[in-house]
N, C-alpha and C positions, 0 to 999 in steps of 0.2 A: 404454452409459452415455456421458455427455458430459463435456466439460471446461469449467470456468468460470474466467474471469480476472476477479476482483474487485479493484478498486484504488481508492485515494484518491490524488489528485494536486492540488497547489496551483499555481494560476496567479497570476502577479503578481510582485512583487519576491522574489528568491531569492538565496541565497549560492552563488557559483561561484568557485572559486579565490580565496577571501577577498575577493571583490568582489561588491557587490550589482548584480544584473542583472535586467531585466524579462523574464519568460517569458510568451509568448503561449499556450504549451502546456506543462503541467507535465512534468517529467522522468519521473515515474512513469507518466504516461499514454503517453508515447512508448514506454516499455518494454512496457507492457500491450498496446498496439496491435500491436507486433511479435510478442509471444507469441501473440496471437490469430491472427495471420497464419500463424505456424509450427505452431500446434496445431490450428487450426480451431475453437478454443473460443469460447464466448459471452463477450462483454465486459459487465461490470457496473461502473458508476462509483458508488463509495460517496460520497454527498454529504451534507453537513451541512445541517441546517435553517437555521441562521444562518451564512452563509458566513464563512470566515476572512478577516481583513482583507487587502487588496491589498498594503499597505505592509509591508515586511519586519519592522521593529521592532514594529509593532502586532501582527502575526501572532505574533511571538515572545512578546510579553507574554501574549497569550491562550493560546498553547500551553503556556507555563510554568505559568500559573495552573491550567489543566486538568490538567496532569501532577501538579503539587504536591498538588492536591485530589482526584486520581483521578476527575475529572468524566468522564462519558460523555455528550457532547452529543447532542441529538436528531438523528436522521437525517431527511433530506428525505423527505416523504411520497411514496408511489408503490407500485407493485406489489411485493409480496414475492416473493422467489425461491422456487422449488420445489427445495429442496436434494436431494430424492429423485432428481432427474434427473441429478445429477452425482456422479462418483466421484473425479475429480481436480479440485482447486480451487487455483489460483494466487492468492495474496493479496499485493497490492503496496501499498507505502506509502513516503513519505519518512521519514527518521529525524529525529525532533525530540526533543531532550533524551534522546538515547541509546536511544530506543524509537519505536514507531509512534505517530502522533497519536491522541488519545483518541477521535476520531470512528471510527477503525478498531476500537477496543475496543467502541464502541457496535454496530458491525456484527457483531462476533464474538459479542456477547451475544444477538443476534437469532435465531441458528440453532443447530441441533444438528449438529455436525461429526463425530459418532461414526462410525467406520468409513471416513471420507473420507481420501484422500491429499492432504495439504496441501503446496504448494510455495511458500514465501515468497520474495518478491523486494523489494528496496528500492533507493532512490537517496538519495544525500546527498553532502556535500562531501568526506567522507573515504573512502567506499566500504566501510563496515563496517556490521554489524547492531547494534552496541551490545548492549543487553540485551533487544532485542525478541524474539529467538528463545526465550529463557528465559521471558519474559512470555507469549509465545504458547503455549508448552507448558502453562503453568498455566491459560490460558483455554480451550484446546481439548482437554479431557479426552476420551480415546477416539479421537482422530484420529491418523493416522500423519503426522508432520511430517518431510518429506524435506529434503534439502540445499537451501540457499537460494542466491540470486544477489544479490550486492550490487554496484552500479555507481555510480561517481562521476557526479554529475549532468552534469558537463562532458563526459563521455564517452558519453552515451546515444545520440547519433547515429552513433557509430563502433563500437558494441558488438554489431552484428548476429551476428557469429560466436559470441560468448559467449551471447547470447540464444537463438540457434538450438540450440547445444549443451545449454543448460539445458532447452529445450523437448523434447528427444529423450529 
């Protein structure tokens, strides 16, 4: 059986140490790529059909609306994954409004994760999971959800030891 690293990452303006900075590569993508390197797993980028806005404030407004209305935005078209190939699945996301973005909920809706070992990881300005793990337990009935890894976005490029230990 194989390992999958599925992740959503936002490129554009982002909050780091209470300052808005422009990211050419999203923090979660940085962690996902390192996990793929350490596990030999397949990378899969979760993409929304209508991209989230580049500007931080515009992105926040949309994320808040989706969260408050429990919207599950459409995923970008493309090949569906064959989940039968994978036994361990890392699922990565930034924390928006104390949980994962609703586009990740759309991804979780698409597949049956029963019997899979799920390893969640997240990035954000505070380095915590918020309520995302509780929400994930509700969404992934029948899956084994293991310990997660939360990394502050400002630290993703210096987190190799943490990421490597998480991958083992």
